[in-house]
RODO-2510 file (C-alpha; in nm, 4 decimals, decimal comma):
residues 391
     n   res          X          Y          Z
     1     m     0,0000     0,0000     0,0000
     2     v     0,1297     0,3458    -0,0921
     3     k     0,1908     0,5496     0,2211
     4     p    -0,0087     0,8753     0,2342
     5     r     0,2043     1,1891     0,2126
     6     v     0,1215     1,4144     0,5086
     7     a     0,2057     1,7810     0,5682
     8     v     0,1639     1,9895     0,8843
     9     v     0,0875     2,3602     0,8610
    10     g     0,1557     2,5527     1,1814
    11     v     0,4272     2,3841     1,3853
    12     h     0,4302     2,5910     1,7047
    13     g     0,1962     2,5706     2,0042
    14     h    -0,0476     2,2823     1,9547
    15     g     0,1082     2,2260     1,6133
    16     t     0,4107     2,0795     1,7920
    17     s     0,2029     1,7783     1,8983
    18     h     0,0960     1,7191     1,5373
    19     v     0,4593     1,7316     1,4239
    20     r     0,5658     1,4809     1,6883
    21     h     0,2755     1,2532     1,6027
    22     c     0,3640     1,2597     1,2330
    23     i     0,7286     1,1839     1,3167
    24     d     0,6121     0,8774     1,5104
    25     l     0,3816     0,7625     1,2289
    26     h     0,6607     0,8162     0,9753
    27     s     0,9068     0,6136     1,1821
    28     t     0,6642     0,3209     1,2011
    29     g     0,5901     0,3327     0,8278
    30     r     0,2277     0,4453     0,8553
    31     i     0,2807     0,7709     0,6623
    32     h     0,5406     0,9628     0,4676
    33     f     0,5985     1,2930     0,6491
    34     a     0,6311     1,5059     0,3382
    35     a     0,6468     1,8682     0,4517
    36     v     0,5849     2,1355     0,7121
    37     a     0,4963     2,5022     0,6715
    38     d     0,5148     2,7913     0,9140
    39     p     0,6076     3,1570     0,8552
    40     q     0,8324     3,1499     1,1634
    41     l     1,0445     2,8647     1,0353
    42     a     1,4044     2,9541     0,9552
    43     p     1,5737     2,7688     0,6662
    44     p     1,6629     2,4161     0,7786
    45     a     2,0120     2,3559     0,9093
    46     k     2,0501     2,0748     0,6561
    47     p     1,8045     1,9075     0,4188
    48     g     1,5115     1,7664     0,6055
    49     v     1,6138     1,8731     0,9561
    50     g     1,4352     2,1246     1,1773
    51     h     1,6481     2,4304     1,2477
    52     g     1,7565     2,4913     1,6062
    53     g     1,4716     2,2843     1,7493
    54     r     1,2157     2,5423     1,6309
    55     v     0,9905     2,2756     1,4843
    56     t     0,9265     2,0611     1,7934
    57     r     1,1944     2,1753     2,0407
    58     v     1,2846     1,8145     2,1132
    59     e     1,2667     1,6261     1,7827
    60     e     1,4052     1,6549     1,4310
    61     l     1,2096     1,6115     1,1122
    62     p     1,2702     1,2906     0,9171
    63     e     1,5171     1,2936     0,6294
    64     g     1,3518     1,4410     0,3208
    65     t     1,0759     1,6349     0,4961
    66     q     1,0520     1,9681     0,3157
    67     v     1,0200     2,3019     0,4948
    68     f     0,8137     2,5934     0,3610
    69     a     0,7101     2,9350     0,4873
    70     d     0,3392     2,8960     0,4007
    71     l     0,0799     2,6533     0,2676
    72     e     0,0674     2,8097    -0,0772
    73     s     0,4373     2,7462    -0,1394
    74     l     0,4074     2,4000     0,0169
    75     l     0,1310     2,2997    -0,2230
    76     a     0,3353     2,4331    -0,5139
    77     g     0,6556     2,2604    -0,4072
    78     a     0,5524     1,9289    -0,2540
    79     e     0,3128     1,6472    -0,3343
    80     v     0,0810     1,5799    -0,0421
    81     d    -0,2301     1,3730     0,0225
    82     v    -0,3276     1,4984     0,3686
    83     v    -0,2756     1,8432     0,5216
    84     v    -0,2923     1,8940     0,8986
    85     i    -0,3774     2,2573     0,9807
    86     s    -0,2912     2,3886     1,3268
    87     t    -0,2769     2,7650     1,2838
    88     p    -0,4528     3,0696     1,4367
    89     i    -0,8331     3,0387     1,4451
    90     h    -0,9047     3,3026     1,1824
    91     t    -0,6818     3,1226     0,9279
    92     h    -0,8439     2,7787     0,9608
    93     a    -1,1108     2,8049     0,6922
    94     p    -0,9004     2,9922     0,4294
    95     l    -0,6128     2,7451     0,4620
    96     a    -0,8470     2,4451     0,4536
    97     e    -0,9978     2,5819     0,1322
    98     l    -0,6503     2,6050    -0,0254
    99     a    -0,5697     2,2461     0,0660
   100     l    -0,9054     2,1063    -0,0470
   101     r    -0,8852     2,2851    -0,3828
   102     a    -0,5386     2,1358    -0,4300
   103     g    -0,6889     1,7871    -0,3932
   104     a    -0,5762     1,7104    -0,0389
   105     d    -0,7812     1,5786     0,2490
   106     v    -0,7634     1,7891     0,5647
   107     l    -0,7342     1,7445     0,9394
   108     l    -0,8411     2,0895     1,0595
   109     e    -0,7866     2,2071     1,4154
   110     k    -1,0804     2,3356     1,6174
   111     p    -1,2758     2,5523     1,5778
   112     p    -1,3073     2,4799     1,2047
   113     a    -1,4131     2,8351     1,1156
   114     a    -1,4530     3,1765     1,2756
   115     s    -1,8084     3,2276     1,1498
   116     l    -2,1064     3,0282     1,0306
   117     e    -2,0666     3,1823     0,6848
   118     e    -1,7072     3,0536     0,6607
   119     f    -1,8207     2,7141     0,7830
   120     g    -2,0939     2,6947     0,5192
   121     r    -1,8514     2,7883     0,2439
   122     l    -1,6067     2,5229     0,3626
   123     q    -1,8776     2,2587     0,3829
   124     r    -1,9904     2,3347     0,0270
   125     l    -1,6313     2,3042    -0,0917
   126     v    -1,5967     1,9627     0,0725
   127     e    -1,9068     1,8505    -0,1155
   128     e    -1,7884     2,0005    -0,4462
   129     t    -1,4376     1,8550    -0,4326
   130     g    -1,5293     1,5189    -0,2857
   131     r    -1,2413     1,5544    -0,0404
   132     s    -1,2638     1,4844     0,3326
   133     c    -1,2313     1,7286     0,6209
   134     q    -1,1901     1,5925     0,9705
   135     v    -1,2019     1,8455     1,2573
   136     g    -0,9528     1,8146     1,5422
   137     f    -1,2004     1,7514     1,8234
   138     q    -1,0005     1,4744     1,9902
   139     v    -1,2841     1,3834     2,2270
   140     h    -1,4817     1,2663     1,9235
   141     g    -1,2242     0,9871     1,9086
   142     s    -1,3035     0,8862     2,2664
   143     k    -1,4716     0,5497     2,3095
   144     a    -1,6064     0,6816     2,6400
   145     a    -1,7837     0,9696     2,4653
   146     r    -1,9299     0,7338     2,2057
   147     t    -2,0435     0,4979     2,4821
   148     m    -2,2240     0,7848     2,6537
   149     k    -2,3856     0,8752     2,3217
   150     q    -2,5109     0,5166     2,2892
   151     w    -2,6540     0,5241     2,6427
   152     v    -2,8562     0,8323     2,5506
   153     a    -2,9740     0,6777     2,2237
   154     d    -3,0799     0,3434     2,3742
   155     g    -3,2604     0,4984     2,6728
   156     r    -3,0396     0,3472     2,9441
   157     l    -3,0730     0,6682     3,1463
   158     g    -3,4442     0,6965     3,0852
   159     e    -3,5850     1,0198     2,9495
   160     v    -3,3078     1,2751     2,9191
   161     r    -3,3876     1,5919     3,1129
   162     g    -3,0852     1,7731     2,9782
   163     i    -2,7079     1,7817     2,9528
   164     g    -2,4854     2,0042     3,1655
   165     t    -2,1170     2,0689     3,1165
   166     v    -1,8698     2,2118     3,3683
   167     g    -1,5273     2,3557     3,2906
   168     t    -1,3201     2,5182     3,5649
   169     w    -0,9627     2,5881     3,4605
   170     i    -0,7001     2,8470     3,5475
   171     r    -0,5264     3,0435     3,2725
   172     t    -0,2483     3,2884     3,3504
   173     q    -0,1475     3,6061     3,1707
   174     e     0,1047     3,3981     2,9780
   175     y    -0,1857     3,2151     2,8149
   176     w    -0,3531     3,5361     2,7010
   177     q    -0,0226     3,6748     2,5719
   178     r     0,0840     3,3664     2,3757
   179     a    -0,0153     3,5119     2,0374
   180     r    -0,1614     3,8291     1,8831
   181     w    -0,4999     3,6650     1,8405
   182     s    -0,5262     3,5305     2,1975
   183     g    -0,8227     3,6741     2,3841
   184     r    -0,9452     3,8601     2,0768
   185     r    -1,2882     3,8730     1,9189
   186     e    -1,1452     4,0342     1,6070
   187     l    -0,7971     4,0994     1,4712
   188     d    -0,7280     4,3500     1,1935
   189     g    -1,0995     4,3549     1,1114
   190     v    -1,1236     3,9746     1,0813
   191     a    -1,3292     3,7572     1,3183
   192     v    -1,1192     3,5458     1,5560
   193     v    -1,3719     3,4512     1,8290
   194     d    -1,1233     3,3224     2,0831
   195     g    -1,2466     3,2593     2,4366
   196     a    -1,3590     3,0048     2,6931
   197     v    -1,6665     2,8863     2,5025
   198     t    -1,5240     2,8702     2,1522
   199     n    -1,1641     2,7616     2,2062
   200     a    -1,0431     2,6555     2,5521
   201     f    -1,3633     2,4604     2,6261
   202     a    -1,4757     2,4015     2,2686
   203     h    -1,4885     2,0277     2,3472
   204     s    -1,7497     2,1006     2,6123
   205     s    -2,0407     2,2013     2,3896
   206     a    -1,9168     1,9965     2,0914
   207     t    -1,9083     1,6775     2,2996
   208     a    -2,2474     1,7496     2,4555
   209     l    -2,3920     1,7836     2,1047
   210     l    -2,2184     1,4612     2,0007
   211     v    -2,3679     1,2770     2,2996
   212     d    -2,7140     1,4122     2,2141
   213     g    -2,6776     1,3046     1,8507
   214     s    -2,7198     1,6680     1,7462
   215     g    -2,3898     1,7627     1,5847
   216     a    -2,5217     1,9092     1,2580
   217     a    -2,6137     2,2768     1,2207
   218     d    -2,9804     2,2046     1,1475
   219     q    -3,0071     2,0037     1,4714
   220     v    -2,9490     2,3126     1,6891
   221     s    -3,2620     2,5235     1,7231
   222     s    -3,1371     2,8028     1,9533
   223     v    -2,8355     2,9305     2,1476
   224     e    -2,8383     3,1733     2,4421
   225     t    -2,5154     3,3245     2,5724
   226     e    -2,4040     3,5016     2,8897
   227     l    -2,0448     3,6121     2,8442
   228     y    -1,8232     3,7599     3,1149
   229     r    -1,4551     3,8356     3,1626
   230     a    -1,2276     3,8843     3,4615
   231     n    -0,9177     3,9362     3,2471
   232     p    -0,8371     4,2540     3,0498
   233     i    -0,9226     4,0868     2,7188
   234     e    -1,1854     4,1208     2,4440
   235     s    -1,3206     3,7651     2,4643
   236     d    -1,4986     3,5742     2,7394
   237     d    -1,3211     3,3822     3,0142
   238     t    -1,6291     3,2997     3,2274
   239     s    -1,9617     3,2146     3,0640
   240     t    -2,2791     3,0140     3,0506
   241     v    -2,4346     2,9046     2,7226
   242     r    -2,7703     2,7318     2,6768
   243     i    -2,8288     2,5284     2,3627
   244     r    -3,1593     2,3741     2,2620
   245     t    -3,1609     2,0976     2,0035
   246     t    -3,4328     1,9813     1,7671
   247     r    -3,4501     1,6586     1,9720
   248     g    -3,5839     1,8745     2,2546
   249     t    -3,2686     1,8524     2,4669
   250     t    -3,1454     2,1467     2,6721
   251     i    -2,7666     2,1730     2,7028
   252     v    -2,6017     2,4201     2,9397
   253     a    -2,2271     2,4808     2,9407
   254     a    -2,0882     2,6572     3,2493
   255     l    -1,7256     2,7525     3,1960
   256     t    -1,4478     2,9593     3,3463
   257     l    -1,0769     3,0155     3,2972
   258     a    -1,0648     3,2064     3,6271
   259     a    -1,1313     2,9226     3,8708
   260     e    -1,0112     2,8760     4,2254
   261     p    -0,6852     2,6740     4,2416
   262     p    -0,6296     2,4007     4,1500
   263     g    -0,9191     2,4104     3,9024
   264     g    -1,0931     2,0937     3,7903
   265     d    -1,1290     1,8490     3,5034
   266     p    -1,4084     1,9349     3,2569
   267     r    -1,7153     1,7119     3,2658
   268     i    -2,0238     1,6318     3,0599
   269     i    -2,3281     1,5385     3,2741
   270     v    -2,6355     1,3698     3,1291
   271     h    -2,9432     1,4036     3,3529
   272     g    -3,1929     1,1225     3,2961
   273     s    -3,5154     1,0092     3,4615
   274     r    -3,3480     0,6811     3,5717
   275     g    -3,0087     0,8235     3,6589
   276     r    -2,7115     1,0175     3,5297
   277     a    -2,3876     0,9690     3,3426
   278     v    -2,0744     1,1801     3,3887
   279     l    -1,7896     1,1901     3,1379
   280     t    -1,4643     1,3469     3,2583
   281     y    -1,3369     1,3964     2,9087
   282     s    -0,9751     1,4847     2,9819
   283     s    -0,9257     1,1350     3,1267
   284     d    -1,2128     0,9516     2,9528
   285     r    -1,3509     0,8445     3,2900
   286     l    -1,7163     0,7470     3,2654
   287     d    -1,9452     0,7240     3,5697
   288     l    -2,2915     0,5763     3,5300
   289     t    -2,5565     0,5881     3,8037
   290     v    -2,8814     0,4058     3,7275
   291     d    -3,1448     0,3138     3,9863
   292     g    -2,9049     0,4159     4,2618
   293     i    -2,6158     0,1922     4,1489
   294     t    -2,2921     0,3584     4,0293
   295     t    -2,0326     0,2009     3,8034
   296     t    -1,7083     0,3607     3,6810
   297     s    -1,5055     0,2759     3,3728
   298     t    -1,2222     0,4152     3,1657
   299     p    -1,2592     0,2686     2,8161
   300     s    -0,9507     0,1929     2,6107
   301     e    -0,7497     0,4758     2,4567
   302     r    -0,8962     0,7058     2,1961
   303     d    -0,9077     0,6434     1,8245
   304     d    -0,6592     0,8701     1,6500
   305     l    -0,8212     1,1303     1,4242
   306     l    -0,5375     1,1428     1,1703
   307     l    -0,5233     0,7651     1,1354
   308     n    -0,9020     0,7563     1,1104
   309     l    -0,8841     1,0084     0,8234
   310     i    -0,6156     0,8001     0,6513
   311     e    -0,8242     0,4841     0,6925
   312     h    -1,1268     0,6676     0,5507
   313     r    -0,9185     0,7713     0,2476
   314     a    -0,8310     0,4075     0,1812
   315     d    -1,1811     0,2770     0,2533
   316     p    -1,4739     0,5259     0,2439
   317     t    -1,6902     0,2800     0,4389
   318     v    -1,4772     0,3701     0,7431
   319     e    -1,6681     0,6645     0,8886
   320     l    -1,4889     0,9800     0,9963
   321     l    -1,5060     1,0374     1,3705
   322     a    -1,5307     1,4170     1,3503
   323     p    -1,6472     1,5052     0,9976
   324     l    -1,6921     1,8734     0,9224
   325     e    -2,0690     1,8509     0,8764
   326     q    -2,1111     1,7123     1,2296
   327     l    -1,9491     2,0232     1,3785
   328     g    -2,2083     2,2606     1,2337
   329     g    -2,3975     2,2626     1,5636
   330     f    -2,0849     2,3686     1,7496
   331     t    -2,0259     2,6383     1,4873
   332     k    -2,3762     2,7715     1,5585
   333     v    -2,2643     2,8135     1,9200
   334     l    -1,9510     2,9952     1,8016
   335     e    -2,1646     3,2179     1,5790
   336     a    -2,3870     3,3108     1,8721
   337     v    -2,0775     3,4111     2,0693
   338     r    -1,9426     3,6062     1,7726
   339     l    -2,2657     3,8048     1,7324
   340     a    -2,3247     3,8576     2,1045
   341     d    -2,2450     4,1817     2,2825
   342     p    -1,8883     4,1985     2,4137
   343     p    -1,8410     4,0100     2,7416
   344     r    -1,9318     4,2072     3,0548
   345     e    -1,6458     4,2805     3,2889
   346     i    -1,6967     4,1121     3,6246
   347     d    -1,7021     4,3626     3,9094
   348     p    -1,3438     4,3734     4,0492
   349     a    -1,4955     4,3330     4,3968
   350     y    -1,5590     3,9693     4,3031
   351     v    -1,2141     3,9093     4,1514
   352     t    -0,8940     3,8227     4,3396
   353     w    -0,5611     3,8238     4,1578
   354     q    -0,3012     3,5600     4,2402
   355     g     0,0557     3,4999     4,1212
   356     e     0,3134     3,7353     3,9752
   357     g     0,4226     3,8458     3,6292
   358     s     0,3301     3,6077     3,3479
   359     q     0,1820     3,3658     3,6044
   360     r    -0,0654     3,6207     3,7410
   361     h    -0,4282     3,5134     3,7101
   362     p    -0,7726     3,6170     3,8347
   363     v    -0,9979     3,4093     4,0583
   364     v    -1,3703     3,4851     4,0413
   365     t    -1,5457     3,4457     4,3759
   366     d    -1,7158     3,1036     4,4124
   367     v    -1,7124     3,0549     4,0355
   368     s    -1,6652     2,6759     4,0562
   369     k    -1,9685     2,6453     4,2868
   370     w    -2,1825     2,8504     4,0482
   371     a    -2,0640     2,6519     3,7461
   372     e    -2,1646     2,3271     3,9187
   373     q    -2,5082     2,4690     3,9990
   374     a    -2,5586     2,5905     3,6429
   375     a    -2,4796     2,2452     3,5022
   376     e    -2,7055     2,0736     3,7565
   377     n    -2,9994     2,3120     3,7113
   378     l    -2,9489     2,3763     3,3376
   379     a    -2,9568     2,7455     3,4209
   380     l    -2,7590     3,0533     3,3199
   381     f    -2,5473     3,2328     3,5798
   382     s    -2,7921     3,5236     3,6020
   383     e    -3,0853     3,2880     3,6605
   384     l    -2,9038     3,1511     3,9656
   385     h    -2,8689     3,5079     4,0985
   386     t    -2,4929     3,4747     4,0951
   387     p    -2,3723     3,8012     4,2560
   388     w    -2,1310     3,9010     3,9813
   389     a    -2,3789     3,8026     3,7094
   390     s    -2,6725     3,9898     3,8615
   391     q    -2,5300     4,3409     3,8660
***
């Protein structure tokens, strides 16, 4: 079998993990690591070798891997079958369009687009070209998430009252200063839509929609947003979002990047008439409580999205785990955030700053408690009369 030729565009930040993964797959003969592209890349020290560790910091590119400054020159100078795109949010859709038009299949980092209009254009292009676009929502590769989805579909939890999600992380100033687009709603007049809902906790609402079987755009009937910020940024860092699906399910995501130390692992909670299921998606732990009996499992490791895309290329009967069309519902959530009023600043009286310098970060008073209550009651922060949300 001819090995697929894979390129990675954007090799810093999260792109580093894609580079390392492709090095591993190349070394085991699963792929040919054909090329990388990044405007920050210096010329290679010798053919096929990353310069000064700038590509992965700890690994070198395989012999023969070509280095380019951008995707356009990569497509002109190298033959590739699959392009992995891990670049700033506002470049995702334009770069994916370039790759698809060149005849490549695409693994596109989340979120797939910075607006619903961009998403629609990209989806039409996938249909026109007949190419495949997998979106980098790694939790869609989780057997635990798919098990929870099956429990909802087969009625194991009884009638589903709703789905709550909780995300309570800490992000320092270093996080918000990592790139020009970090914490921005727009950059140079172009939508970016960074923030807790759309980027840091994008898996939260996307996984809830997956579990409900409502991933497509036409399966989301409405989205309400309450966006707040404790940081001096444009985007939200503390928010509740309520999604209603055409199945009649209410989903509430309660999220913050200004939690009390040490923060907590994000969870998806399905509330059913017979019991509840909780997925801790960072560890794939799955807790099921039915008729008062609780069982806990951690299903085997996740299916790899790049390998799944490669297998789909070879055999179209192998279904993509995170196909573009099944992230339309999530993109509707992103669109609601994009069109919403700018996040409200939380009254400084309810914010305590901890740490120094680049490690400084805000802590919103009792935010983890309120996030838990929002997910349990399927309510927005203001409906709970949260002090800093009821000003």
